[in-house]
N, C-alpha and C positions, 0 to 999 in steps of 0.2 A: 114367805122367804124362800129364795132359791137354794138348791142343794149345793151348787157350785157357783163360782164367780164366772167361769169360762169353760166351755166345752168345745174342743176341736173335733168335729165329727167326720168320720169316713175317709180320713187320709191314710196314706201308706206310711206307717211309722218305721223309720230306719235308724237303727243303732249300729255301733261298730261291731258288737257281738250280741249274742242272744241274751235276753233277760227273762226273768220269770214272768213278767207281765206281757211281753210281746216279743215275737221272734224278730230277727234282724230286719225283716221287711214284711210286716203284717198290716192289713187294713184294720184299723182300730180307732176308737175314740180316746181322747186324752182329756181328763178333767183336771181343772186347776182351782185351787182355793187359796186366796192370798198370793203368796209368791212361790207356792209349792205345787208339784204334781201329786194329786191325791188318788187318782184312779186311772187305769188304762184297761181297755177291753172292748170287745165288739159290742156295739149297741148298748152302751152304758145307760142305765136307767137314771132318772133324776133330771131336774131342771137346772138352768143356769141363767145368770143375768145376761150373758152374751153367748151366742152360739156361732161358731165359724164353720161353714161347710167347706171341708177340705177334699171333697171327692175329686179324684184325678190328680191330687197334689201329693208331694212328698213332705212328710212331717219329720224334721230332723233337728238334732240339737243345735242351738245357736252356736255360731263359730266362736272360737277363742283365738286371739292373735297374741302370741307371747313374744313377739319381736317387732316392735314399731317404735318410732321416735316421735314424741309428742311434747310440744312446748319445751324443747331441750336445746341448749346452747351446744354447738358442736365444738370439737377440739380446736377448730380454726376460728372460733368466735362468731359463727354464723347461727342465727336463730331461725328455726324452721317456721314455715308459714302457718302451720296448724297448731292451735292451742287445744286444750282438753275438750272444749265444746265442739269445735269444728271437726276434730279427729273422731270424737265419739259419735257424732252425727253421721259422718262418712262411714264409719264402721257399721253402724246400725243399718244403714241403707244397703250395705253389702252382705247382710245376714250374720254379722258378728255381734255377739251380745256381751262380750267381755274382752278388754284389752289389758295388756301388761307391758307398758313402755318402761322407760329408764329414768331414774333419778341419777344424774351424772355428777360425780365428784371430780372437779378439776383441781389442778395442782394447788395446794395450800388451803383447800376448802375443808371445813368440818363435815364429815359424813353425816352426822346426826342432823346438822342444820340443813344440809342439802335435802335429806329425806323429809324432814318436817315441812320445809317450804314447798316441796313438790307435792306432798300429800294435801296441803291446803289448796293448791291450785286445782287438783283433781276434785276435791270435795265440793268446791264451788261451781264446777263447770261440767263434769261428765254426765252424760245422759244415760250411760249404761254402767254396769258393774265393772270394777277395775281393781287392779293391784299394780305394783310396779316392782321392777328389779332395781338393784343398785349398780352403778358403774364405779369401780375402784381405780383410782390413779395414785393413791397414797397408801403406804404400808407402814406408817408410823405406829407406835404403841397405842395411841388413843384410838386410831381407826381399827387396828387389828384385834386388840385385846378388850376394848370396851364397846365402841360404837357398833362395830359389825356384829359381834355376838348378841348384843341387845336387840338390834334390829331384826336379826334372824329369828330370835325367840318371840318377837312381836308379830311374826307372820310374813316377813319379807325374806323368804327362804331360798332366794336365788340372787346371784350377782354376776356381773360381766367384767371380764378383764380383756385388755388389748395387748397383743404382741407386736403391733405396729402403731403408727401415728406417734410422733415424738412427744406430742402434748399429753398423751394418755397412756402410753405403753409402760408396762412394767417388765423388769428383766427376769431371768430364770430364778435367781435367788429370791426375789420378791414373790414370784409365782409359787415357789415352794412354801413360803410362809402362808400365802392365801389358801393353797390346797390343804394345808394342815388344819387351818381353821374350819374349812368346809367339811373335812372328815370328822372333826370333833363335834361340830354343831349340826351336822347332817343337812348341809345346804348344797345346792347344785351350782357349780361353776360353769358359766357360759363363756366361751372363748372365741374371740376374733383371732383366728390363726393365720398369720402371714409373717414371713421373715422380713423384718424391717430393714436389715442391712442389705439384703438382696435388692429390695425395692429402691432403697436410697442409692445404691451403687449404679443400678441401671438408669434410674431417673437422672442422676447427675450427668451421665455420659450422653443421654438423649438430649438434654437441654443444652449441653455444650456444643452439640452439633446442629442445633436449631430445630430439633424435632419437638415441637411444642403443641401440636394439634391434639384434640381430645382422644383420637384413636391411640395415641402413644401411652395413654393411661393404661390401656390393656397390655401393651408391651412391657411396661415397667412392673406391673403386678403379675409377673410370670407365674404360671401354674405351679412350677417347682417350689416357689416361695410359700405357696399355700400348703403344699404337701409336706415340706420340711417342717414348718411350724406345727402342723397337725400331728406329725409323728413325734415331735419333741414334747409337746404338751401331754400327749398320751403317755409317753414314757415317764414324764415327771409325775403324772397322776398315779401311776402304778406304784410309786414309792410308798403311797399311803392307801392304795386300793380305794381311791375316791372317784366317784363318777364325774365325768365332764361332758358338756354338750358343746360340740363344734357347730357354731352358728354359720348361717349362709354358706354352706358348702357349694362350690361352683365348678370344681374341676374333677376330671376322671382320676387324677393322681391322688387327690385328697380323699375321694370316696374309696378308692382301693386301699388306702392306708387305714381308714376306719374299718373296712371289712376284714383286713388282715389282723388288726389289733383285737377285734371282737373274737376271732377264732382262737386266740390264746388267752381269752378271759378278761381282757381289759374292759373296764366299765366306761365305754365311750359311746356317745349318742350323737345323732346328726340331724341337722335341719337344713332345708333349702327354701328357695323363694320362687315365685312365679316368673320373675324376669330371667332367671337362669334356665328355666324350662322353655321359654317362648321367644326370647330375644338372643341375638348373637353379637359377637364383637364387630360385625359389619355395621351394626346400627350406630356405632361410635364414629364411623367414617363418613361424616357429613360435612358440607361446606362450612367454613368459618368455625364458629364455636357451637354450632347446632348439636354436634355430637356430645356436648357436655350434658345434655338431657339424659344421656344413656350411660353416664359414668357412675360407677358404684364400686365398692371394694368389698370382697374381691370383684374383679371385673367380669363382664359377660365373656363367655368362652365360645365354643363352636358347636356344630350340630352333633358331633360325637359326644360331647359333654352333656348336651340336652338329653340324649337317649339314655346315657348312663344314669343320669339323675332320676329320670322317670323310672328306670329299673330299680334304683335304690329306694324310691318311695314304695314301689309295689312289693319288693322283697323284704322290707323291714330294716334295711341298713340305715335309712333316714326315718326318723319317727314323726317329724312335724313339718308342716308347710306354713311358713310365716311370711308376712308381707315385707318386713324390714322397711316399712314406710319411712322415707326420709324426705320430708316435704320442703325442699329448697326451690325457691322460685328461679325461673330462668331470667335473672336480672342481677344487678350489682349487689343486692341483698343476699344472694345465695350462690347460684351456680357460677356466675361470671363476675367476680368482684372487681375486675379491672376491664370490664367490657370486652371488646374484641381483641384486646391484648392479653387476656387471661391465658396462661399456659395450663397444660393438663395437670400440673402439680399444684396449681392454685385453685382449681375448681372444687366446689363442695361435692362430696361424694354421696351418692344415694339417689333413689327414685321414689316417687309416690306410688302407692299401690294398695292402700288399706281397704278401700271399697271394692276394688276389682279382684282381690285375692281369691275369694271363694267362687264367684262366677267363672273366673278363668280356670280354676282347678276343676270345677264341675264340667265345664264345656269341653276342655281339652283332655281331662283325665277320664271322667266317666263317659262323656260323649265320644271321646276319641278311642274308647275301648282299652285304655291303659290301666284304669282303676275300676274296681267295683264300687257300688254305692256304699258298702260297709267300709271300704278303705278310705273313701272320701270323708266319711264321718270321723274315722280314726285320725286322719291327717289334719282335719280342719278343727276338731274339737276334743275328742276323747283323749288322744295321746297328749295333747297340751295339758288337759286337766290332770292326767296322771303324772306327767313329767314334772309339773310345777306345784303339786300338792293341793289340788282343789277337787280331786275325784274322791268320792262319788257325788259330791254336791253339784258339780258342774260336769258338762261334757257328755251327758247321755240322757235319754228320756226314760225315767224310771220312777217308781213310787218314792216320794220323799226328796227327790232331787229338785233343785231350783227350776222354776218354769221358764227356762231360757230356750226358746223354740223358734226356728225359722221354717216357714211354710213355702216350699218351692214349687213353682210351675216349671216342670222339666222341659216343656216345649217352647217356652217363651223365648224369643230372640230379642236381644238388646244390643245396639251398637254403642260401644264405649266412646264417649267424647268428653272433652273438658267441660262442656256446658251441662252435661247430664250428671256428672259426678259431683260430690258434695264437699270435697276438700278445698283448700284455699291456695293450692299450688299454682294453678294457671296453666298447667299442661298435664297430659298423661302420656306415658310411653306407649300406651295401647290405643292411641287415637285411631278411630275408624275400624277397630277390630270388632267383629260381631261374635257374641257368645250366645250359646243356647242353654237355657236354664237360668232362672232368676228367683231370688227370695222376695216374694210379693208381700208377705205378712211376717213381721218380726215381733216376737214377744220377749220382753226382758223382765225377769222376776215377776211374771204374771201380768205385766202391763203390755197392752198392744201399743207398741211405740211407732211402728211403721205399717201403714196400710193405705192402699190406693195412692201410693206415691207421696204420702204426706207423713210428716213427723208429728207425734203427739207425746212429747217428753220435754220437761223443763231442765234448764241447766242445773246441775247439782242433784238430780234425781237418781243418779247411779249410786251404788254403794261400794265402799271399800270392802274387799274380801281378804281377810287374813288367811294366809295359806299355811298348810301343814307341811309335814315332811315330804319331800319329793319321792315318788315311787322308787327311783333307783336306790334310795337309802333304806327302803322298807323290805326289799327283796332279801330273803334269808340267804346268806352266803358266808362262807368262812373267810375271815380276814387272815391273810397270810401272816406267819410269824415275822417276816420282814416288815410288813406294813405296820403290825402292832408295835414293833420296836421303834420305827421311825415316827409313828404317831406319838408315842410316849416321849421320844427325844425332842419333839417339837414343843412340848408343854413347858411352861415356866416351872422352876424348881418347886414352887408352892403348890402348883396344881398336880404335879406328878404323883404326889402321895395319894390323891383321890382318884386317879385314872384307873 
């Protein structure tokens, strides 16, 4: 009988920080038994049922993508092209071993039923481990006082709210109710921060003057709308001293707002996405409706914003790099519901990017000299695990951690094309772009699921991962008297006695 199920020999093990088993970039062996890492060290003794020679390769934690849209109906009623199977397969080929998409509550829906139905889809289809966030569009008593607390306690410890999109947005009063629940239950609130009225005002006047092309999507979602909403939600969160995550930060103004707020002690965190680092508003300026392929919210900005966001990733203002994979086809089912008559206001927002996320970050970040290997691991895996309550089980290579590992060839060059990627969208905004560095072998919970360009994982073989308290809630800090007062004020009369 073998001592181990799998040994990865001679690779350079890279973690975000030093561990007691291996430095941040040591040549070492990694031994796996079942779904766990059980030994790390140079020239490990013992036999294994399978040995992978990783000489000259980087052995890194499998990626975690905590912002992607999978088998989800949009606020405009558009269903994405990827279900849990195709999305999880695409993620795996890109070196990602866990995804956390969204169970979206639309107006009038029961949050509990939305969550249960979504969990069943994932259970039957995902080939990698998963969890999900909630999207809240209702703040009725059943949602806020029963369903949401129960779901948080069951391991769904994060949820998203929108400050824009008429079909999903909540107002400031509702947002305060939501933040109060998050403070009490120790959940992380993710916020799509854009000022809806600014966008609506500008859009109306553009359309009245016949400015309907995709490029005017960027004009309507002016950067000041993102900055104002970011500032507003941060100030609302300070009423309770509750952490918030501003998702898909795109603009210099929003980034500066986050930096300033952190200096005065606000618990605000930030995320950005590859398209904001690599594409610009010029990509929307194409003939006809072609520019719709590059429409997302917030929209693509300019070269100055790109450089500021890279700096934000490097200096810690932004904690995570997610794909915000929004798989709408370029046809009437998705991007252009009215064909060539579709206006910028009618186009489905978002771009595909689940599989390309990590190769792009590695190639342009590490290869471009903007990020260290350790920062790459932090932004692609470790910080996601910490922010969303799954560290130390996920997000690093250490004894007792899940054996979620991607073995990268740092020199391999791959040209991204629709034909070579595994999602079902039918286009990629990175068509023809060559990246250097590729995850050639991917291991999920001890199973080699991608090797030699082939998948070896059945639908439903991924596992639901119940998440614990997000790290922002576990960091010891004194809650201000003001926040304590308002937290108590938010409770029902019956619960105040026990607070």
